[in-house]
PADO-621433 format. One line per 2 residues: number of its first residue (from 1); their letters; for each residue x, y, z of C-alpha. Coordinates in pm, 1 decimal. Example, Ala and Ser with C-alpha at 12.3 -4.5 7.8 and 13.67 -1.06 7.14 Angstrom:
BEGIN
1	AS	1230.0,-450.0,780.0 | 1367.0,-106.0,714.0
% end
This chain:
BEGIN
1	XX	0.0,0.0,0.0 | 143.0,339.5,-100.0
3	XX	208.3,627.2,138.6 | -90.8,817.5,2.1
5	XX	-319.6,517.5,46.4 | -202.4,460.1,403.2
7	XX	-247.8,828.5,485.0 | -601.7,833.7,341.5
9	XX	-693.7,516.5,530.3 | -563.0,665.4,855.5
11	XX	-769.5,982.9,806.3 | -1089.4,785.7,741.1
13	XX	-1039.6,558.5,1042.2 | -957.5,851.0,1272.8
15	XX	-1277.9,1030.2,1173.8 | -1475.3,712.4,1247.2
17	XX	-1323.5,711.7,1596.0 | -1448.2,1062.9,1671.6
19	XX	-1153.8,1286.5,1586.4 | -1264.6,1614.6,1431.0
21	XX	-946.1,1722.7,1250.6 | -694.6,1481.3,1102.0
23	XX	-390.1,1528.7,881.0 | -114.7,1289.7,781.2
25	XX	204.3,1397.7,608.1 | 408.4,1106.4,472.0
27	XX	762.9,1180.2,360.8 | 974.5,927.8,171.5
29	XX	1334.1,1043.7,148.4 | 1628.7,888.6,-31.8
31	XX	1950.7,1059.7,63.8 | 2320.2,1029.9,-14.1
33	XX	2580.4,1230.4,174.6 | 2952.8,1234.0,108.3
35	XX	3158.6,1379.1,391.1 | 3521.7,1463.7,339.5
37	XX	3801.2,1546.0,581.9 | 4175.4,1586.9,545.4
39	XX	4121.5,1635.9,170.8 | 3973.0,1295.7,109.5
41	XX	3627.3,1136.5,129.9 | 3579.9,1009.5,484.5
43	XX	3236.7,847.8,465.8 | 2952.2,793.0,222.2
45	XX	2613.6,759.4,390.6 | 2302.1,632.8,218.5
47	XX	1962.4,601.4,375.7 | 1597.0,573.5,288.2
49	XX	1337.1,686.9,537.6 | 957.7,681.2,538.9
51	XX	801.2,880.4,820.5 | 439.3,973.0,884.6
53	XX	376.5,1295.4,1077.0 | 34.6,1297.6,1242.5
55	XX	-202.9,1573.7,1350.5 | -532.1,1498.8,1525.0
57	XX	-778.2,1696.8,1733.9 | -1079.0,1606.4,1945.8
59	XX	-1277.9,1846.4,2163.8 | -1013.6,2118.1,2111.7
61	XX	-744.1,1881.1,2236.0 | -449.3,1836.7,2002.9
63	XX	-200.6,1563.1,1924.4 | 101.0,1583.6,1697.4
65	XX	370.5,1322.3,1654.4 | 566.5,1113.8,1407.7
67	XX	586.4,740.2,1348.9 | 762.9,516.0,1102.5
69	XX	536.6,444.1,809.4 | 480.8,78.7,900.0
71	XX	296.8,180.4,1216.6 | 14.8,319.9,1001.0
73	XX	-60.7,-36.0,897.1 | -179.2,-119.9,1249.3
75	XX	-439.4,156.3,1256.0 | -653.3,38.5,1543.9
77	XX	-366.3,4.5,1787.9 | -207.0,336.0,1688.9
79	XX	-531.5,532.9,1706.4 | -625.5,385.4,2042.4
81	XX	-286.0,489.7,2178.0 | -338.9,842.7,2045.1
83	XX	-693.8,856.4,2185.2 | -561.7,761.8,2528.1
85	XX	-323.2,1056.9,2516.4 | -569.7,1308.9,2370.3
87	XX	-837.5,1230.5,2628.6 | -594.9,1323.6,2906.7
89	XX	-453.0,1654.5,2783.3 | -596.2,2002.3,2831.7
91	XX	-776.4,2199.0,2565.1 | -539.8,2395.6,2344.1
93	XX	-543.7,2773.4,2366.4 | -440.5,2777.5,2001.5
95	XX	-699.6,2538.8,1863.1 | -846.7,2623.3,1523.4
97	XX	-1008.6,2381.9,1279.3 | -810.4,2280.0,975.1
99	XX	-890.7,2522.6,694.0 | -1055.7,2420.3,372.5
101	XX	-773.2,2328.6,132.5 | -688.7,2557.7,-156.5
103	XX	-697.4,2249.8,-376.8 | -803.6,1898.8,-290.6
105	XX	-580.3,1698.0,-520.4 | -278.9,1735.6,-739.1
107	XX	87.0,1802.0,-688.3 | 403.2,1964.5,-809.4
109	XX	742.2,1841.6,-920.5 | 1083.7,1998.2,-871.0
111	XX	1297.5,1702.9,-980.9 | 1636.6,1728.7,-1148.9
113	XX	1730.3,1390.5,-1293.9 | 2100.1,1482.8,-1270.2
115	XX	2067.1,1480.4,-891.0 | 1903.0,1138.3,-902.1
117	XX	2176.7,1001.4,-1126.8 | 2453.9,1148.2,-911.0
119	XX	2306.6,978.6,-605.7 | 2404.9,644.0,-758.0
121	XX	2772.2,742.9,-754.7 | 2849.8,1076.3,-581.7
123	XX	3224.8,1017.8,-582.7 | 3266.6,1233.9,-892.7
125	XX	3124.3,1536.3,-709.6 | 3350.3,1478.5,-410.8
127	XX	3649.4,1457.5,-643.5 | 3536.7,1781.8,-810.1
129	XX	3536.4,1958.4,-472.5 | 3874.7,1824.9,-366.1
131	XX	4041.1,1893.9,-701.6 | 3909.3,2252.1,-709.3
133	XX	4020.3,2310.3,-349.2 | 4379.9,2221.9,-433.2
135	XX	4393.4,2376.0,-780.2 | 4506.4,2735.0,-719.4
137	XX	4600.1,2778.3,-355.6 | 4716.0,2429.3,-256.3
139	XX	4545.8,2434.5,81.6 | 4668.5,2207.1,359.5
141	XX	4339.3,2020.5,381.9 | 3969.8,2049.4,308.9
143	XX	3656.1,1933.2,490.4 | 3283.9,1952.1,420.2
145	XX	3003.5,1760.3,256.9 | 2800.4,1703.9,-57.9
147	XX	2440.4,1616.2,26.2 | 2191.6,1495.0,-237.9
149	XX	1829.7,1390.7,-186.0 | 1506.0,1288.7,-349.7
151	XX	1195.1,1356.1,-140.6 | 834.6,1253.3,-199.9
153	XX	567.1,1388.6,30.5 | 200.0,1295.9,53.6
155	XX	-55.4,1495.4,251.3 | -403.2,1370.5,336.6
157	XX	-646.3,1570.5,552.4 | -995.4,1538.3,692.6
159	XX	-1087.4,1842.8,483.5 | -1053.2,1632.5,170.0
161	XX	-703.6,1714.6,51.9 | -485.6,1449.3,-107.9
163	XX	-169.7,1616.1,-231.3 | 161.9,1482.3,-354.3
165	XX	492.9,1641.4,-437.9 | 834.1,1518.2,-548.5
167	XX	1158.4,1712.6,-533.1 | 1535.6,1688.5,-540.5
169	XX	1789.1,1892.2,-349.1 | 2158.7,1968.9,-322.8
171	XX	2349.8,2110.5,-26.6 | 2725.5,2164.8,-38.7
173	XX	2960.1,2335.7,198.5 | 3339.4,2336.0,191.9
175	XX	3585.6,2448.6,456.3 | 3954.0,2476.3,365.3
177	XX	4260.2,2534.1,581.4 | 4604.7,2674.1,504.2
179	XX	4853.1,2742.8,784.5 | 4653.9,2950.4,1036.8
181	XX	4401.4,3057.2,774.3 | 4064.2,2902.1,699.2
183	XX	3768.9,2974.2,474.7 | 3421.8,2836.2,415.6
185	XX	3161.2,2872.1,142.5 | 2833.0,2699.6,62.5
187	XX	2577.3,2634.6,-208.6 | 2225.9,2491.2,-224.5
189	XX	1973.9,2427.4,-498.6 | 1697.8,2205.0,-630.7
191	XX	1924.3,2110.8,-922.3 | 2280.1,1998.0,-978.1
193	XX	2516.4,2272.2,-1092.8 | 2872.3,2144.4,-1109.1
195	XX	3007.8,2490.0,-1186.4 | 2853.9,2626.9,-865.9
197	XX	2993.1,2335.7,-666.2 | 3337.2,2399.5,-811.7
199	XX	3308.5,2772.4,-735.0 | 3217.4,2686.6,-376.4
201	XX	3539.4,2489.2,-331.9 | 3749.0,2755.7,-503.8
203	XX	3603.0,3030.5,-283.7 | 3672.6,2837.2,37.0
205	XX	4034.7,2777.9,-62.9 | 4080.4,3141.5,-167.9
207	XX	3953.9,3262.5,170.3 | 4181.8,3017.8,352.5
209	XX	4480.9,3142.8,153.3 | 4401.2,3510.5,205.3
211	XX	4336.4,3478.9,579.5 | 4683.0,3356.6,678.6
213	XX	4881.6,3560.0,932.2 | 4598.7,3683.5,1148.1
215	XX	4618.6,3986.7,1377.2 | 4406.7,4090.1,1674.1
217	XX	4156.8,4373.5,1646.8 | 4052.2,4615.8,1918.0
219	XX	3691.2,4586.9,2035.9 | 3472.0,4875.4,1929.3
221	XX	3207.2,4994.0,1686.5 | 3286.7,4921.1,1322.2
223	XX	3123.4,4930.0,984.0 | 3093.0,4563.8,890.4
225	XX	3060.1,4380.7,560.1 | 2874.5,4052.7,604.9
227	XX	2915.1,3774.5,351.5 | 2602.0,3602.3,218.0
229	XX	2662.3,3318.8,468.7 | 2655.2,3554.5,766.6
231	XX	2372.9,3777.1,639.4 | 2166.2,3466.0,563.1
233	XX	2217.5,3328.7,912.7 | 2102.6,3648.7,1083.1
235	XX	1802.6,3682.0,850.5 | 1710.5,3320.1,930.2
237	XX	1669.0,3432.1,1291.4 | 1462.5,3733.1,1181.1
239	XX	1240.2,3508.8,967.5 | 1177.1,3278.8,1264.0
241	XX	1082.7,3586.5,1465.6 | 834.5,3690.0,1195.0
243	XX	604.7,3395.6,1268.5 | 280.4,3422.3,1462.2
245	XX	397.2,3171.0,1721.1 | 713.8,3367.3,1799.4
247	XX	504.8,3679.8,1849.4 | 251.0,3499.8,2069.9
249	XX	525.5,3351.5,2287.4 | 711.8,3681.5,2322.4
251	XX	1027.0,3559.9,2149.2 | 1030.8,3810.6,1864.5
253	XX	1159.8,4159.3,1792.3 | 820.3,4211.8,1624.9
255	XX	618.1,4139.2,1939.3 | 515.3,4506.3,1968.8
257	XX	516.4,4575.9,1593.7 | 240.7,4563.6,1335.4
259	XX	257.3,4524.3,955.7 | 310.0,4866.4,805.7
261	XX	568.4,4980.1,1059.6 | 924.4,5065.6,960.3
263	XX	1160.5,4805.6,1111.1 | 1465.8,4818.4,884.9
265	XX	1661.5,5021.1,634.2 | 1470.3,5112.3,319.0
267	XX	1735.6,4915.3,130.0 | 1620.0,4586.0,282.4
269	XX	1352.3,4363.8,128.0 | 1318.8,4002.5,243.8
271	XX	1078.2,3753.3,82.1 | 941.8,3423.7,197.0
273	XX	968.0,3247.7,-139.6 | 814.9,2897.0,-144.4
275	XX	756.0,2928.2,-519.6 | 1121.7,2990.0,-604.2
277	XX	1198.7,2660.9,-777.1 | 1576.2,2704.2,-747.8
279	XX	1579.3,2699.8,-367.8 | 1551.2,2357.5,-203.4
281	XX	1252.0,2413.1,26.3 | 1019.3,2528.1,-251.1
283	XX	675.7,2372.5,-220.7 | 327.2,2409.5,-359.5
285	XX	136.4,2351.1,-35.8 | 181.3,2379.7,339.0
287	XX	101.7,2122.9,607.9 | -261.6,2237.5,622.2
289	XX	-310.2,2190.3,244.5 | -314.5,2563.3,170.4
291	XX	-137.6,2675.9,-144.5 | 186.1,2860.7,-83.7
293	XX	273.8,3194.0,-239.6 | 568.1,3433.1,-238.5
295	XX	527.9,3722.9,3.8 | 752.4,3994.8,149.4
297	XX	828.5,3971.4,518.5 | 1004.8,4307.4,505.5
299	XX	965.1,4536.8,204.5 | 1184.8,4844.4,173.2
301	XX	1228.6,4834.8,547.4 | 858.8,4801.9,628.6
303	XX	722.1,4495.9,809.6 | 472.2,4356.9,557.6
305	XX	368.6,4006.5,664.6 | 360.8,3790.2,975.5
307	XX	376.4,3420.6,881.8 | 77.9,3219.2,1006.1
309	XX	-80.8,2879.5,1022.9 | -453.9,2859.3,1097.1
311	XX	-398.9,2859.8,1475.1 | -177.6,3165.4,1507.6
313	XX	-390.1,3345.1,1247.7 | -707.6,3283.6,1450.5
315	XX	-538.7,3398.2,1771.4 | -407.5,3718.4,1612.1
317	XX	-716.5,3792.8,1401.3 | -529.7,3737.5,1075.7
319	XX	-537.2,3498.7,781.5 | -322.3,3189.6,726.8
321	XX	-35.7,3262.5,489.6 | 49.0,2915.3,356.4
323	XX	331.5,2869.0,606.9 | 196.7,2585.5,831.2
325	XX	365.1,2381.8,1038.8 | 83.2,2233.7,1246.2
327	XX	238.3,2379.6,1560.6 | 477.0,2647.4,1437.4
329	XX	454.2,2842.5,1111.8 | 780.0,2875.6,923.0
331	XX	937.7,3047.8,625.9 | 1009.6,2811.3,336.7
333	XX	1290.7,2991.7,150.7 | 1425.3,3343.0,196.4
335	XX	1517.3,3577.4,-87.3 | 1694.5,3899.4,9.4
337	XX	1667.5,4144.8,-275.8 | 2000.0,4257.7,-419.1
339	XX	2134.6,4612.4,-428.2 | 2336.6,4828.9,-665.0
341	XX	2694.9,4762.5,-556.3 | 2969.7,4546.7,-691.2
343	XX	3164.0,4387.6,-408.0 | 3468.7,4614.3,-457.1
345	XX	3239.8,4917.1,-455.3 | 3088.3,4802.2,-127.0
347	XX	3436.7,4772.3,24.0 | 3524.1,5121.7,-100.7
349	XX	3241.9,5262.9,115.0 | 3421.5,5154.7,434.1
351	XX	3677.1,5385.3,597.1 | 3751.1,5155.6,887.1
353	XX	3566.0,4831.7,931.1 | 3561.0,4454.3,930.3
355	XX	3470.5,4201.1,662.7 | 3324.7,3879.5,811.5
357	XX	3282.7,3574.0,589.0 | 3136.4,3313.5,826.6
359	XX	2976.4,3281.5,1169.7 | 2830.0,3031.0,1413.3
361	XX	2688.3,2997.4,1764.6 | 2442.7,3285.7,1733.4
363	XX	2276.8,3325.2,2073.2 | 2000.6,3560.9,2186.2
365	XX	2018.4,3719.5,2530.3 | 1691.9,3914.3,2495.3
367	XX	1443.1,3802.4,2230.4 | 1211.7,4104.4,2233.9
369	XX	1497.6,4351.8,2209.9 | 1691.8,4123.4,1976.0
371	XX	2011.3,4135.9,2182.5 | 2243.6,3871.9,2037.6
373	XX	2598.4,3764.9,1989.7 | 2756.5,3549.9,1721.9
375	XX	3111.0,3425.6,1674.1 | 3284.1,3519.2,1350.4
377	XX	3508.3,3238.8,1231.6 | 3727.1,3151.0,935.2
379	XX	3835.5,3441.0,713.7 | 3793.8,3784.7,877.0
381	XX	3957.1,4098.3,742.2 | 4027.4,4454.5,846.9
383	XX	3910.1,4716.5,597.5 | 4073.4,5060.2,590.0
385	XX	4022.5,5347.1,347.4 | 3814.6,5132.1,114.8
387	XX	4065.4,4845.1,97.3 | 4093.8,4501.1,257.8
389	XX	4429.6,4528.7,433.7 | 4489.6,4225.1,658.1
391	XX	4332.4,3914.7,811.7 | 4206.9,3922.2,1170.1
393	XX	4177.1,3680.4,1457.8 | 3839.2,3541.3,1559.3
395	XX	3594.9,3798.5,1700.5 | 3233.3,3830.3,1807.4
397	XX	2945.3,4049.9,1694.3 | 2754.5,4163.9,2004.1
399	XX	2467.1,4387.1,1902.5 | 2091.6,4385.5,1843.4
401	XX	1897.8,4258.5,1544.7 | 1699.1,4584.7,1512.6
403	XX	2027.8,4775.1,1483.8 | 2153.1,4533.7,1218.2
405	XX	1829.9,4572.2,1018.3 | 1817.6,4951.6,1045.1
407	XX	2185.5,5003.8,963.3 | 2192.4,4820.5,629.3
409	XX	2377.2,5072.1,411.1 | 2452.8,4875.7,95.1
411	XX	2390.5,4544.7,-80.6 | 2566.7,4384.5,-374.5
413	XX	2409.8,4304.9,-709.9 | 2535.5,3948.6,-697.2
415	XX	2350.2,3705.3,-472.0 | 2430.8,3352.1,-357.3
417	XX	2207.4,3057.6,-266.7 | 2315.3,2942.5,78.5
419	XX	2231.7,2651.8,307.6 | 2444.7,2478.7,569.7
421	XX	2402.3,2371.7,932.7 | 2383.9,2733.6,1058.9
423	XX	2146.9,2835.4,776.0 | 1856.1,2590.7,773.0
425	XX	1614.8,2808.0,574.6 | 1763.3,2813.7,223.5
427	XX	1847.6,3175.9,152.6 | 1946.0,3383.6,-150.4
429	XX	2153.7,3668.5,-16.7 | 2394.6,3942.6,-127.2
431	XX	2691.9,4081.9,59.9 | 2569.1,4348.4,302.3
433	XX	2731.3,4660.1,447.5 | 2606.8,4731.0,800.4
435	XX	2705.4,5055.6,974.4 | 2799.2,5090.2,1340.5
437	XX	2818.0,4729.0,1458.3 | 2954.6,4644.9,1803.1
439	XX	3254.3,4409.2,1787.3 | 3407.6,4232.9,2089.4
441	XX	3668.4,3964.0,2141.3 | 3530.8,3619.0,2070.8
443	XX	3575.7,3499.5,2430.9 | 3419.7,3811.6,2584.9
% end
């Protein structure tokens, strides 16, 4: 029995047992990941998973959970277990009935056959990365991964939806080391682009080469150029804060804001872009069977949309936006609109500043005020009089997200599609110049 058939059977049986809202999302994923370390492939992992995510409600009491697909075959036992739990929990303050689906059947396809073929033997892509890493700068060693997948998802709901979708994806990041220098770059897409993968490896090795011989920098307030990796990571946090659940739980810089208010520089426009077929989380429908659509979160500095599922929309007197998550709404892909600068022109705007190419361990100390810190790692450079002059030791940005948003002073024309473990919402981002950013030592 197929995933769709099992999901439909589960929905029917759950309704017979008195549940009022039922949804089943079955995801079948075939994945191949090549990890490399010390400039050679270290492990090739292959796995196939079939997981059913379940949503049920009865008398305003909610249940969500996930099971392996085979458990759907024993419907009676599974549903009795769920009923036992649901009957003993409190009513949900966020209950709302599942909405009527935008469409009841159909599906979309974002499949690149080159990805599927490369999954059979990904060694060629790993060799491409390692050869490119050593080509020009002869780095000491390289690490990273090439991740390829084919995903099929099936959604059945008690509102009559039966939707299917099939998609491929690619995620690559490369980190190279030379002496005391290091550099990282990344790439993600729905399709296989060997040139982009090669460019990713070349960029990482270039940054490693250029960042040798690091010097300390005095803490202070600097103009900062953020690479697409860093800008993407910070905007991932902002996108999470733009959801209805974050606002309701008081973990958002937009808790006291309303759409229409100025929250950022007029240069900044950020889209939730589920219909961008190049980015690997593109999708035609959300978990509640509503059609997705591209929408600005921030447009020319103005907060335009809060992202909702049916529950947060009902609580905040709004409409669902095609971003469900049964519990938490989410952005699918982010697209940050480009600016007018070439990279060298952006650098020329800086009298004294810092260029940061990578970051990790972003932590929030105050969610409503957006007080955060993040560690800059890998290639970092001092910029003086419009020129990159020398590499710097590791440092930390310690500032607020509202200040970052409001102080965007320039964006490049070129953008880059980014995804790695610190950037889980695939993001298309330019380089960004941010004025007056507080910099501290990384251990401060």
